[in-house]
GUFIBA-715501 format. One record per atom (N, C-alpha, C): residue in one letter; x, y, z. Coordinates in steps of 0.001 Angstrom, whole numbers, plus 500000, padded with zeros to 6 digits. Atoms other than C-alpha are relative to their C-alpha. Example, Ala and Ser with C-alpha at 12.3 -4.5 7.8 and 13.67 -1.06 7.14 Angstrom:
REM GUFIBA-715501
A500890498810500000 A512300495500507800 A500900501200500000 S499180498810499940 S513670498940507140 S499230501090500730 
//
This chain:
REM GUFIBA-715501
M500173500453498617 M632455586055661119 M498658499306500156 N501236500713499758 N629875583486662120 N499172500705501074 K500912499372499052 K626831584501664166 K499238498928500756 A500776500931499189 A624925582805666985 A499250500788501060 I500796499362498966 I622253583663669540 I499120498942500659 I500904500881499267 I620082581986672186 I498613500633500003 G501360499473500020 G616302582317672087 G499012499082500685 K501095500769499400 K612977581083673383 K498872499897498996 K501078500229500961 K610307579528671172 K498682500480500593 L501265499441499523 L607058581475671531 L498780499342499372 G501135500643500665 G604871579519669098 G500071500200498500 M500045499897501455 M603828579435665457 M498834500878499558 T501047499213500625 T601802581737663243 T500237499965498494 Q499791499983501443 Q601646582642659567 Q500057501423499494 L499889498718500670 L602574585539657298 L499579499832498551 F500343500020501422 F601548586470653789 F501091500720499229 S498979499388500834 S604158587155651135 S499367501026499070 K500500498957500893 K603853589950648576 K499125499433498891 D500814500612501049 D602429587519646034 D498809499229500561 G501199500596499417 G599769586310648491 G500157498603500543 K499794501353499489 K601334583008649535 K500102500017501526 V499948500119498545 V600966581841653140 V501342499386500392 I498712500494499520 I604271581357654975 I499853499621501475 P500034500386498580 P604175579300658203 P501308500373500672 V498780499535499329 V606631580812660691 V499944499649501487 T499841500170498561 T607925580102664186 T500557501299500568 V499563498756499359 V608268583143666445 V500970499646501130 I498961500272499003 I611474583079668516 I500426501316500641 E499465498854499260 E612356585585671219 E501507499819500104 A498554500203500116 A616048585915670374 A500744501109500711 G499213499024499261 G618239587646672930 G499122500936500813 P498566499684500103 P619401589968674186 P500864499047500821 C499070500917499359 C622368587768675106 C501294500742500342 S498754499375499561 S625411588895677081 S501175499079499695 V498786500772500241 V628901587754676058 V500718499835501340 V499419500282498691 V630238586071679209 V501486499661499883 Q498595500389500167 Q633521584717677803 Q500323499896498521 V499496500132501365 V635553584853674606 V501214499088500031 K498884500940500058 K637842581910673814 K500706500148498654 T499214499803501212 T640651582324671293 T500873498789499726 L499165501124500416 L642800579896669364 L501336500003500722 E498691499905499358 E646015581169670971 E499940499602501473 R500064500227498557 R644852580981674580 R499314498691500385 D500818501149499611 D642285578167674650 D500084498818499034 G499880501101500948 G643122576090671589 G498879499931498998 Y501091499948500973 Y639863576861669798 Y499276501336500154 S500668498708500036 S637699579842668910 S498525499826500349 A501391500142499569 A634362580237670723 A499587501193500841 I500549498999499083 I632076582591672622 I498977499312500905 K500974500531499042 K629924581914675685 K498962501087500246 L501080499028499891 L626531583634675768 L499078499648501160 G500988500161498944 G624098584155678646 G498668500580499566 F501343499590500428 F620332584480678176 F499023499825501151 N501081500071499015 N617304585144680405 N500527500291501410 Q499434499570498723 Q618439587126683455 Q499194499459501191 V500612500502498775 V617753585686686935 V500736500598501199 E499334499540498787 E618604586521690546 E501214499116500276 E498753500724499743 E622081585508691626 E499789498836500968 K500231501053499009 K620697583421694507 K499458498713499377 K500516501190500673 K619184581019691960 K501095499205499293 L498872500684500619 L622653580015690708 L500923499474501090 N498991500455499049 N625331577981692423 N501256500864499855 K498824499124499963 K628734579515693204 K500828499962498715 P499235500000501260 P630597578268690081 P499290500737498875 Q500745499304501048 Q627815579545687831 Q500023501507500221 A500021498562499703 A627538582904689583 A501380500621499817 G498647499479500132 G631342583269689533 G500355500378498582 Q499705499675501400 Q631462583238685742 Q499434501367499625 F500624498719500331 F629039586155685485 F500662501149500765 K499349498956499212 K630752588077688281 K501351500370499387 K498705499737500628 K634132587710686557 K499846500813498720 A500230499289501256 A632671588932683269 A499379501370500226 G500629498717499728 G630838591800684966 G498658500162499323 V501330499944500619 V627454590898683472 V498975499432500968 A501073500461499132 A624081590171685073 A499861498481499889 P500169501459500046 P623463586498686017 P498869499593499066 C500989500491500954 C621540584491683425 C499671498538500281 K500464501372499767 K619538581290683590 K500637499023499017 V499484500870501059 V620882579895680303 V501401500470499624 L498618499696500374 L624597579728679475 L500454498964498978 K499598500922501060 K625783578219676194 K501239500514499283 E498781499662500728 E629048578105674280 E499834499642498527 F500085500201501442 F629269578436670499 F501403500045499409 R498724499992500719 R632320577428668486 R499793500716498676 I500154499222501217 I632559580096665815 I501350500568499599 D498809499327500504 D635242581584663621 D499850501503500220 G500040498557499797 G636140585161664382 G499478500402501357 A500446499643498650 A635381585068668095 A500716501231500528 E499242498834499554 E638036587769668502 E499238501296499756 G500796498805500275 G635480590209667100 G499020500345501100 Y500896499740498879 Y633417589906670283 Y500805500455501213 T499382499577498752 T634193591511673637 T499123499582501166 V500745500403498810 V633204590346677112 V499151501165500494 G500919498960499557 G630182592265678342 G499153500573498891 A500795499513501120 A628898593045674855 A498650499288499966 V501353500557500083 V625229592383674072 V499711499616498551 V500371500502501328 V624135590249671103 V498480500061499888 T501439499826500183 T620673591183669818 T499526499286498736 C500585500766501105 C618299589701667272 C500384500554498640 D499648499440501301 D619390592117664533 D501379499541499532 T498797500669500498 T622593590077664331 T499685499257498712 F500462500680501208 F620586588126661760 F499121500954499198 A500776499148500893 A618834589671658781 A499032499147499192 E500984500696500823 E615890588772656607 E500680499318498814 G499416500759501093 G616820586054654128 G501176499134500409 D498879500825499531 D619634584546656230 D499581498539500126 K500212501429499789 K619937580757656317 K500629499618501344 I499527500325498655 I620264579390659857 I499685498550500341 D500284501308499396 D620377576127661811 D499447500246501398 V500645499811498700 V618064575921664828 V500045498680500766 S499890501190499155 S618733573460667669 S499135500167501240 G500809499969498792 G616464572549670557 G499734498591500485 V500370501290499419 V615183569745672776 V498545499735499669 T501352500316500445 T612104568032671345 T499078499729501179 K500996500299498977 K608899567469673273 K500198498578500518 G499877501324499418 G609106564543675670 G498652499301500056 H501242500785499986 H606479561788675317 H500058498859501007 G499893501062499009 G607735559510678072 G500271498640499372 F499803501369500492 F607874555714677705 F498827499646499093 T501057500283500968 T605929554806674556 T500274498692499287 G499897501251500734 G605261551708672502 G500499500203498583 V499410499942501338 V606481550869669018 V499092500670498987 I500905499379500970 I603345552168667269 I500183501514500021 K499833498548499901 K603737555711668562 K501446500404499747 R498590499621500085 R607534555677668707 R500588499770498615 W499379500362501274 W608383553960665391 W499002499849498864 N501035500078501042 N605077554036663472 N499796498571499494 N500243501395500380 N604781550231663474 N498515499756499752 H501382500442500156 H601629548464662296 H499570499243501250 R500511500795498899 R599398546923664928 R499775498570499517 L500228501395500355 L598861543149665018 L498538499793499617 K501377500314500386 K595747541491663606 K499134499837501245 E500925500129498883 E592711541557665844 E499043498835499778 T500808501189500242 T591470538100664860 T500259498971501088 H499823501055499007 H591186534878666864 H501417499439499904 G498661500567499970 G594520533476667959 G501093501040500077 V499015498927499886 V596246536863668059 V499683500797501262 G500251499226498789 G596673538727671299 G500521499272501221 P501049499009499705 P595764539385674011 P500409501440499731 V499561498631500282 V597910542451673148 V500159500163498500 H499956499781501448 H597571543910669656 H500902501154499601 R499126498864500292 R599956546876669962 R501443499714500405 E498648500347499581 E603098544959670944 E500946499898498808 V498972499996501045 V606318544560668983 V499749498934498946 G500158501105500933 G605507541199667437 G501266499168499935 S498852500889500138 S608157538837666102 S501308500761500113 M498669499402499862 M611739539604667086 M500968499441498954 S499161500632501029 S613086537463664199 S501228499338500598 A498869500647499340 A615294535592666665 A499659498526500215 N500252501439499896 N615182531818666097 N501161499360500762 S498894500669499325 S617628529198667367 S501344500555499548 S498819499270500449 S620152531094665303 S499537501377499540 P498892499844499061 P621191533688666422 P499602499879501470 S500463500129498610 S619099533114669602 S500182501291500799 R499926498712499312 R619215536793670435 R499325501053499129 V500576498876500733 V617700540095669421 V501135500887499495 F498937499180500585 F619882542118667049 F499994501405500584 K499891498613499563 K621178545472668203 K499333500925498973 G500673499061500886 G619195548364666800 G498552499662499743 K501398500362500170 K615854546558666942 K499113501104500577 K500875498917499562 K613088549154667200 K499026499479501048 M500730500505498847 M611598548582670636 M499285501143500719 P500580498934499170 P609424550469673154 P501089500682500820 G499014499280499189 G611247553108675176 G499706501477500048 Q500141498545499877 Q611790556795675837 Q499881500633498623 Y500265499353501284 Y610365558883673004 Y500029501511500193 G499887498559499912 G611325562517672512 G501030500428501024 H499067499373499054 H613280564866674792 H501444499697499605 E498643500189500503 E616419564716672649 E500392501218499176 N499500498851500754 N618604567310670980 N499827499765498505 V500241500097501439 V617555567941667378 V500361501342499358 T499650498796500746 T618911570426664831 T499317499969498634 I500630499851501315 I616891571616661822 I500893500916499164 L499037499284500830 L619160572757658995 L499316500886498959 N500363499149501138 N618813575541656426 N498600500597500099 L501250499254499883 L615806577396657818 L500251501451499600 E499866498625500510 E615151580872656440 E499402501000500979 V500514498903499185 V614772584049658470 V499055500832499139 V501008499277500777 V611546585660657238 V499916501459500424 R500115498626499511 R611471588738659466 R500755500136501319 V499314499676498747 V613477590380662268 V499341501232500591 D500659498897499303 D611643592598664786 D500852500379501202 K499062499626498940 K614275594392666889 K499276500550501221 E500726499413498876 E611717596238669039 E499467498929500947 R500565501076499182 R610249592951670255 R500997498862500228 N498959501040499892 N613521590947670158 N499520498685499385 A500619501180500610 A611794588552667769 A500612499704498637 I499598500485501315 I613003586484664835 I498940499017499528 L501001500886500582 L610424584833662587 L500690499093498993 V499294500995500813 V611750581627661024 V498987499175499223 K500918500779500834 K610074579825658140 K500021498530500417 G500104501409499638 G608816576377659185 G500010499798501503 A500061500380498590 A608824574525662490 A501399499774500553 V498738500268499312 V611630574265665034 V499701499062501169 P500246500984498942 P612075571558667696 P499723500646501347 G500227499555498639 G610797571950671236 G498588500491500246 P501316499484499634 P607675573000673123 P499999501518500057 V500094498556499787 V606413576551673602 V500783500356501263 N499114499515498938 N608831578486675858 N501256499143500149 G498778500782499982 G611556575938675083 G501181500824499505 I498779499277500390 I615134577189674733 I500542499424498694 V499422500408501283 V616589577088671206 V501241500844499736 T498812499253500414 T619871578183669664 T499974500182498490 L499960499665501418 L620281579870666299 L501428500343499623 R498686499661500492 R623469580054664273 R500026499880498476 N499876500078501452 N624669580376660676 N499882498572499514 S500132501331500564 S623791577430658486 S501371499485499559 V498702500584500367 V626740575087657992 V499963499366498608 K500116500654501292 K625400573626654736 K499271500875498974 A500717499105500921 A623864576673653047 A500739500073498670 
//
């Protein structure tokens, strides 16, 4: 049966292995998550579970959102996500998924929304070189430069790396390793960095390419 959980990124620190090597880790507050709905292949056409995370007052939700939690008989949550997993029949509505679902050494995929940088130029967004700062060049030295569009084809090709919105997009990091699980603190320590700012919501699930 596949496993999944919702968490909150708390920041990064480091651990030392038994042989003295430094291991950079991201601390994630994982769960507890309530099972709000179980979808089966026979009834819904696919197998999935819907988890709720981070309890809030009911008045902070709209009626459709609050209705899902009331039907399931669980406390209202701020975050509600669905995970397509095999073996969803093994879960029951109202059950609680905790961080010890995962164990040390597990390979997982972590998804989150990256930090938003707003509207940025090509140097910051695409790592372009700046233009020469000599006579005859300018007055802007951080612009795109040549678009390579002459009389033929007289247009800019699709996919040209241009200024625009940078960051704030869904990103998944594959095959990260669980270094430590602290059930008392609802914490999972994952080797390496995961997308998103501090206190950003992330999802953890079994690695699909392990």
